[in-house]
N, C-alpha and C positions, 0 to 999 in steps of 0.2 A: 024646302027648296035650297039648293046649294048657293052659298054666298062666298065669292072669291075675293081675295086681295092679292094683287101682284105688287111686289116691292121692287122698284128700280130707281134708286136715288143717285145714280151716277150721272155721267155727262149726257149732252144732247143726243149724240149718236146712239148711245146705249138705250135711251128711251125710245128713239125711233125704231130700233131693232126689236124692242120689247113689244111693239104693236103687232108683230107677227104672231106672238103668243096670244095676244088679245083676240086676234082674228080666229085662231085655232079653237080657243075655249068657247068663244061666242058661237062659232059654227057647230061645235060639238054639243053644246048645252045652251041653246038660245034662250031658254027660260031662266037660266041662272042669273044672279046678280053679280056684276063684276066691277070692283073698284080698283083704283091704281094709286100707289103712293109714289110721288116724285119729289125731287128737291125743288125748292122755290126757284122760279125762273123757267122751269121746263113745262109747267102746267099748260101753257098755251099750245104746245105741240099736240095735245090730246083733245083739243076742242072739236066738237061736232062728231066725235067718234061714236057711232051708233051702238057699239058693243060695251061702252063704259057707262056705268051708273053714276059714279062719283069719283072725283079726283081729290085725294088727300095730299097735303103739301107739308113737307118738313123743311123749315128754314135752318139750313146747316151753317149759315154764315154768321148769324147773330145768336148768342146764347145757345150754342149748339147742343149741349147736354141737357139744359133745361127744356129746350124745345123738343129734344128727343123723348123726354119723359111725357111731355104734353101730347106728343104724337102717339105714344103708346096708350095713353088714356083714351084718345079718340078711337084707336084701333080696337081696344077691348070693348068699348061701348057698342061697336058695330056687330059683335058676336059672329065673326066669320067662321064658316065651316072649313075653309081651306085658305092657307096663306102660302103663296109661292114666291120665294125670294130669289131674284136673279143676281143678286150681288154677293160678293165674297168677303165683305168686310164685317167686322165685329158688330158695328152699330145696327146693321140690317139683321144680323143673326139674333141680336138681343130682342129686336122688335118681333121677329118671327117666333122665337121660343116663348116669349111672354105675351103673345097675342091672345091667348085663350082659344085659338083655333083647334078644332078636332084633328085636322090633318095639316102637317107642314112639310114643305118640300124645298130643297135648296142644294147648292153645290158643296161637295165635301171639303173644299178649300176654306169655307167659312169657319171661323173659330168655334162657332156654336153648332156646327153641323152634327155633332154627336147626339144632339137632342132633337134633331129633325125626325119626323116620321119617315121621310124618304131623303136619303143623301146620295146625290149623283156625282159622278166624276166630271170635272171640267178640264178637258185636255186641249191645249193649244197645238195646232199643227198636225192634227190627225186627219185632216181632209174635210172636217165638218165646218160648215158655216156657223156663226154665232147663233143664228136663228134655229139651226138644228140642235145645237147644244142646249138652248133654252127649251126647246120642245121636249127634251128628255125629262124635264121637271114635271110634266103632266103625263108621263108614261104610265103612271099608276091608274089612270082612267082612260087614256087615249093612245092608240097606236098609229094615229094618222100622221102623215109627214108634215113638216113645217110648211108654213105659207110665207108669202112675201109680206114684209111690213107695209102698213098703209097709213097715210095721213089724209085728212079730210078738209081741204080748204073749203070755206063757205062760198056761197054765190057772191057775197060782198067782196071776199078775197079775190075771186076770179074777175069780178068787174073792175076792181082796183088796178089790176095789172094789165087790163086790156089795152090801155094807152101805150104800153110798151110792146104790144104784139101786132101792131099794124103792119110792120115790115119783117122780113126775115131777120133772125137774130140767133146768137149763141150766148150762153152764160159762162162766166168764169168765176170760180170761188178761189182766189189765190192764197188765202191765209189758212193758218192752223195755229193752235195754241202751242204746238211743238215745233221747234225750229227744224229738226231733222226730218219731219214729215212734210215740210213746206218746199215746194218747187221754187227755186230762187226767183226773186223779183226780176233780175235781169233776163232770166229765161222767159218769164211771162211776157216781158216787154218785147223780146225778140220774136216770140210766137205771134203776138198781136200785130206787130209791124208786118210780119210775113202774111198774116191773115188779111190785113188791109189791102195788100197788093193783089190778092186773089178775089176778095169779096168787098169791093169798095163801097157798095150800096147796102151792106148789111149793118145791123147794130150789134154792139158787143156790150153786155151788161156785167159789171163786176159786182159780185154778191159777197156778203159777209156780215159779221156782227159790228156793232159800233166800234169795237176795239180795232177793227181792221180798216176803218175809214182812212187813216193816215196812209197805210200801205196802198190802198186803192187810189187815193189822191195822187200819190207819187207816181203810180203807173200811168194815170191819165195825163199828168203833167209831162212825163217823159215821152210818151207816145205822141201827144199833141194831135189828136184826131177827134173831130166833132161827133163821130158816131160811137165813141167809147164813153160809156156812162158809169159813174160810180153810184151804186145803189146800196153800198154797205151801210147797215144801220138804219136804212130808210124803209125796209120792208120787214114785216113780221115773218116768223117761221113759215106760216101757212101761205102768206103771199109769195114768199120765195119759192115755195113748193109749186104753187100755181104757175108762176113764171117759168120755172124749170121744166114743167110738164110740156109747155109749148115750144121749147127751144129745139133747134135743129141738132144741137149738141151741147152738153154741159161738161165743162172741164174742171176737175176737182182734184184735191189732194186726198190722201187717206184720212178723211176727217168727216164731220157731220154732214156737209153737203152731199157727200157720196151716198149716204144713207137716205137723205131726202130724195135724191134721184131714184133710188131703189123703191122707195115707198110710193112714188108716183109712176113707176115704170117709165121714167124719162130716159132718153138716150144719154149715156155718160161715158166719158173718157177719164179713167182714174189713174192718177200718177202716184206711183209708190217710190219713195226715196229710200229712207232707212228701214221701212217696214216691208212686209211681203203679203200678198193675198192669201198665202197658205196659213196665216194666222187665223183666218176664218171671218174676215171683215171685208170681203170682196163685194163688188157690185152684183146686184140681182136683177137689174133691168134686162129686158129682152135684147136691147141693143147696148152692149157693153164692150169697152175697149180698155185693156190694161196696159199701162206703159211703165217700163222699168229700164234701168240701165242694162246694156248688153254686156258690160264688163263683169267678169267673175270676181267678186270682192269677198275675201275671207272674213271681213268685218261686218258683212251684211247678211241677215238683219242684226242690228246691234241692240235691239230691245223691242218690247211689245208696244210701248206707247211713244217712243221717241225721246229725244233729249233737247235741252236748250242750246247745246252746241254739239258739233260732231266730235265724238270721243277720239277719233284719229286725226282731227284737225284738217282733213282734206275735203270732206263732203263730196267725194266722187260718186256716191250713189245718186246724187241729184245733178251735180255738174256734168256728169257723164252722159246724161240723157240728151239726145239730139231732138230739137223741136220738130224735125220731120217725122218723128215717131208719133206725134200727136195727130197727124193726119192733115 
């Protein structure tokens, strides 16, 4: 029987997109065993996934290299037939090459890719979504197209958010770890005030990590509306997914909440500031709206992941977006 390990120890959004590959493999080989390696903190994303046998965790923040060797020992004990590496960094390549697996697959940008059984090109901006690029890694046994990523909130998760779903609502995830990916706070405030004028009896839920609690509190204080609620840091990943599923619309940056929406086929309006959908990280929901500045900027896109400040010091890619574009 085939025994697979998928390695994706990058950020939250990357793990969510990796679930599309899990869906593909499980559909193609339902009898196979499929494990996943993620960085510590992302394991809860994969709870309840029927395609996953076991979740391995690498703690990258504490004793990174010692824990890397311990993780390798765990991998070797499992005796995988196939290791599929979605990352392009040396540490994941090291785990792949020395995993003991019969077959290894990964992208040619990985420093260890020369030793992979199958080394595939990873090209940004060629029209392919990241889920399609990941799907290439199993082309040695499947020619099926990529699927949509999927998260699996539990019944308890769904019951937990029911108290927020009694009335009509939208969700807004206003933050990002990258400044140039983040629609400005004053723009969110302007949008919410405009929304209140049109939908006075609707609720608005602000979502995000505990690190975005201050941002959301500032927005709530500035707007001063009893129907605007800060839920940042108060919901788990899967509880947020369940809440987003029932929203009339989810407003997000080019960040993890965008991919949560895709995984739930939830309606989404994705705002791209310094980045562009052509990078391959666009929304996959049936109801998807992409918002970008209408101004032709020679500096945009300025980078794949964004920056902590605007390299040109004007941030026109975000400030030039009119809130009317959000609908």
